[in-house]
C-alpha positions as CSV (number, residue, x, y, z in Angstrom):
1,M,6.5,159.2,-121.8
2,N,9.2,160.7,-124.3
3,K,8.8,159.2,-127.7
4,L,12.0,161.1,-129.0
5,P,14.8,158.8,-129.6
6,F,17.3,158.0,-126.7
7,S,20.4,160.1,-127.4
8,P,23.4,160.8,-125.1
9,K,22.7,164.6,-125.6
10,T,19.3,163.9,-124.1
11,H,19.4,160.9,-121.9
12,I,21.3,159.8,-119.4
13,F,21.5,156.2,-117.3
14,L,20.7,155.7,-113.7
15,W,22.1,152.5,-112.7
16,D,21.1,150.1,-109.6
17,L,24.3,148.4,-108.0
18,H,23.4,145.4,-106.4
19,D,22.8,142.3,-108.6
20,V,23.3,144.8,-111.7
21,I,27.0,145.9,-111.7
22,L,28.0,144.1,-108.5
23,E,27.1,140.5,-107.3
24,K,27.2,139.0,-104.3
25,S,28.3,135.4,-103.1
26,I,26.5,133.6,-100.5
27,W,29.5,131.3,-100.0
28,S,31.8,134.5,-99.7
29,W,29.5,135.9,-96.7
30,F,29.4,132.2,-95.3
31,M,33.0,132.4,-94.8
32,I,33.3,135.9,-93.7
33,C,30.9,134.9,-90.6
34,I,33.0,131.8,-90.0
35,R,36.3,133.2,-90.1
36,F,35.2,136.6,-88.2
37,N,37.3,136.5,-84.9
38,R,34.9,138.7,-82.8
39,K,32.0,136.1,-82.3
40,R,31.6,136.4,-78.8
41,E,31.6,140.2,-78.6
42,L,29.0,140.4,-81.3
43,I,26.4,137.4,-79.7
44,K,27.2,139.3,-76.2
45,H,25.6,142.5,-77.3
46,L,22.9,141.1,-79.8
47,D,19.5,142.5,-79.2
48,K,16.1,141.5,-80.4
49,K,15.8,144.9,-82.7
50,T,19.3,144.0,-84.7
51,I,18.2,140.3,-85.0
52,K,14.8,141.4,-86.7
53,I,16.4,143.5,-89.1
54,A,19.4,141.5,-89.8
55,L,16.8,138.5,-90.6
56,T,14.8,140.9,-93.1
57,F,18.1,142.2,-94.6
58,L,19.3,138.6,-95.3
59,L,16.0,137.3,-96.7
60,E,16.1,140.3,-99.0
61,R,19.5,139.7,-100.3
62,L,18.6,135.9,-100.6
63,K,15.5,137.6,-102.7
64,L,12.9,135.7,-100.1
65,T,10.9,138.8,-99.5
66,K,10.3,142.0,-101.4
67,K,10.9,144.5,-98.4
68,Q,14.0,146.1,-99.3
69,M,16.5,147.2,-96.1
70,V,19.3,149.3,-96.3
71,S,22.7,148.3,-94.5
72,E,23.0,151.5,-92.9
73,E,19.3,150.6,-91.0
74,L,21.2,147.3,-89.9
75,I,24.5,149.4,-88.9
76,K,22.3,152.0,-86.9
77,A,20.8,149.2,-84.9
78,A,23.7,147.9,-84.0
79,Q,25.5,151.1,-83.0
80,E,22.1,151.7,-80.8
81,A,23.0,148.2,-79.2
82,R,26.7,149.0,-78.9
83,N,27.5,146.4,-81.1
84,D,30.7,147.2,-82.9
85,A,31.7,143.5,-83.6
86,F,28.1,143.6,-85.3
87,I,29.0,146.6,-87.5
88,E,32.3,145.3,-88.3
89,L,30.7,142.1,-90.0
90,T,28.1,144.2,-91.5
91,V,30.8,146.2,-93.5
92,R,32.5,143.3,-94.4
93,A,29.7,141.4,-95.5
94,C,28.1,144.1,-97.5
95,S,31.3,144.9,-99.1
96,S,32.3,141.4,-100.5
97,Y,30.9,142.0,-104.0
98,T,32.6,141.4,-107.3
99,P,31.9,143.3,-110.5
100,I,29.7,141.5,-113.0
101,K,32.0,142.1,-116.2
102,K,29.4,142.0,-119.0
103,T,27.7,144.9,-117.1
104,V,30.6,146.8,-116.7
105,A,31.5,146.3,-120.2
106,L,28.3,147.7,-121.3
107,M,28.8,150.6,-119.3
108,Q,32.0,151.1,-121.1
109,E,30.2,150.9,-124.6
110,L,27.5,153.2,-123.6
111,S,30.3,155.9,-122.4
112,N,32.2,155.8,-125.8
113,L,28.7,156.6,-127.2
114,G,28.7,159.6,-124.8
115,Y,26.3,158.6,-122.5
116,T,26.4,159.6,-118.9
117,H,26.1,157.0,-116.0
118,H,24.4,157.8,-112.8
119,L,23.8,155.6,-109.8
120,G,20.6,154.9,-107.9
121,S,21.2,152.5,-105.0
122,N,19.7,151.4,-101.8
123,I,23.5,150.9,-100.6
124,G,24.3,152.2,-97.0
125,K,26.6,154.9,-96.5
126,T,29.1,153.4,-94.6
127,V,29.5,150.2,-97.0
128,F,29.3,152.5,-100.0
129,D,32.2,154.8,-98.6
130,D,34.1,151.3,-98.3
131,C,32.9,150.2,-102.0
132,T,34.1,153.6,-103.5
133,Q,37.6,152.6,-102.6
134,K,37.3,149.1,-103.3
135,F,35.5,149.6,-106.6
136,D,37.2,153.1,-107.8
137,F,37.3,151.8,-111.4
138,I,33.5,151.6,-111.3
139,F,32.2,154.4,-108.9
140,N,34.6,156.8,-111.0
141,R,31.9,156.3,-113.8
142,F,29.0,158.1,-111.9
143,K,28.7,161.7,-112.5
144,G,25.7,161.6,-110.2
145,I,24.8,159.2,-106.8
146,T,21.7,159.1,-104.9
147,I,21.8,156.7,-102.1
148,P,18.9,156.5,-99.0
149,F,18.9,159.5,-97.3
150,E,16.8,161.0,-94.4
151,S,13.7,163.1,-95.2
152,P,14.1,166.5,-93.3
153,E,10.2,166.9,-93.0
154,H,9.4,163.2,-91.5
155,K,12.6,162.2,-90.4
156,K,12.5,158.8,-92.3
157,I,14.8,157.1,-94.6
158,I,13.9,157.5,-98.2
159,K,15.2,154.7,-100.6
160,K,13.7,152.5,-103.5
161,P,11.0,152.1,-104.1
162,N,9.7,155.5,-102.6
163,P,9.0,157.8,-105.7
164,Q,10.6,160.4,-103.5
165,F,14.0,158.8,-104.4
166,F,13.5,159.2,-108.1
167,H,12.4,162.7,-107.9
168,A,15.0,163.6,-105.3
169,H,17.5,162.4,-108.2
170,A,16.1,164.2,-110.9
171,A,15.6,167.2,-108.8
172,Q,19.4,167.3,-107.7
173,Y,20.6,167.0,-111.1
174,N,18.5,169.3,-112.6
175,L,16.9,166.6,-114.9
176,Q,13.4,165.6,-116.3
177,P,12.4,162.1,-115.3
178,E,11.9,161.3,-119.1
179,Q,15.7,161.9,-119.6
180,I,16.8,159.3,-117.3
181,I,16.8,155.3,-118.5
182,F,16.6,153.4,-115.1
183,I,18.2,149.8,-114.8
184,D,17.1,147.8,-111.7
185,D,16.8,144.2,-111.0
186,K,13.2,144.4,-108.8
187,H,10.2,144.8,-110.7
188,I,8.8,146.9,-107.7
189,N,11.7,149.8,-108.3
190,I,11.0,149.6,-112.1
191,Q,7.4,150.4,-111.5
192,A,8.2,153.1,-109.1
193,A,10.7,154.7,-111.6
194,Q,8.1,154.5,-114.3
195,S,5.3,156.1,-112.0
196,V,7.2,159.2,-112.0
197,G,8.0,159.4,-115.8
198,M,11.1,157.5,-116.1
199,H,12.2,155.1,-118.7
200,A,12.9,151.9,-117.1
201,L,14.8,148.2,-118.1
202,H,14.3,145.6,-116.0
203,F,18.0,143.8,-115.3
204,K,17.6,139.9,-115.6
205,N,21.4,139.8,-116.8
206,A,23.8,141.6,-119.0
207,K,23.0,139.7,-122.3
208,D,19.2,140.4,-121.8
209,L,19.9,144.0,-120.9
210,R,22.1,144.4,-124.3
211,K,19.0,143.2,-126.1
212,Q,16.7,145.2,-124.6
213,L,19.6,148.1,-125.3
214,V,19.4,147.2,-129.2
215,H,15.8,147.0,-129.4
216,H,15.4,150.9,-128.4
217,K,18.1,151.7,-130.8
218,I,20.6,152.6,-128.0
219,L,23.3,149.9,-129.0
220,S,23.5,148.5,-132.6
């Protein structure tokens, strides 16, 4: 690990998105499902594969499983089943986040010091496009972005905690891993980032993150 002091001239921040910058409301998901007016169409085209992925996706969002599922995988399954209603509901639910104001304030403090922000998230491409419009004041901060992508060699989705996800981000933006300060709420992603040589801070809440930043003499 790099033992030099952290500096905006030598380091950048790589942020996770879900439950770090944006937070979900299970109640809002429930209300979106209740008010959804294409339920019959959705149920008519529902298949076992979509149900299986949807259950894993829901369990992950409820933090009841360590397996990480990307919304794009759920959308792809629904596309294969020609379930347009399910796709619409997925995008609506997965975009129903609200900014964590204290985290956004910390990002601004770091920007004021000259630090650059990047995004490293398991958000799916369809939901990402929707969120960039809805939360443009947040996404405009990011100078580099990596979201799950398909490996050309193995034709599989590369996402966190796969080390290739982190290597790909560093390579794309011509960075050394030790120049990156990664922030995520999942221990498994923190460990993966550290395994490739990145600095990593585990996010519990904005107050705790501030303490960590002060400890590392990034904030005073």
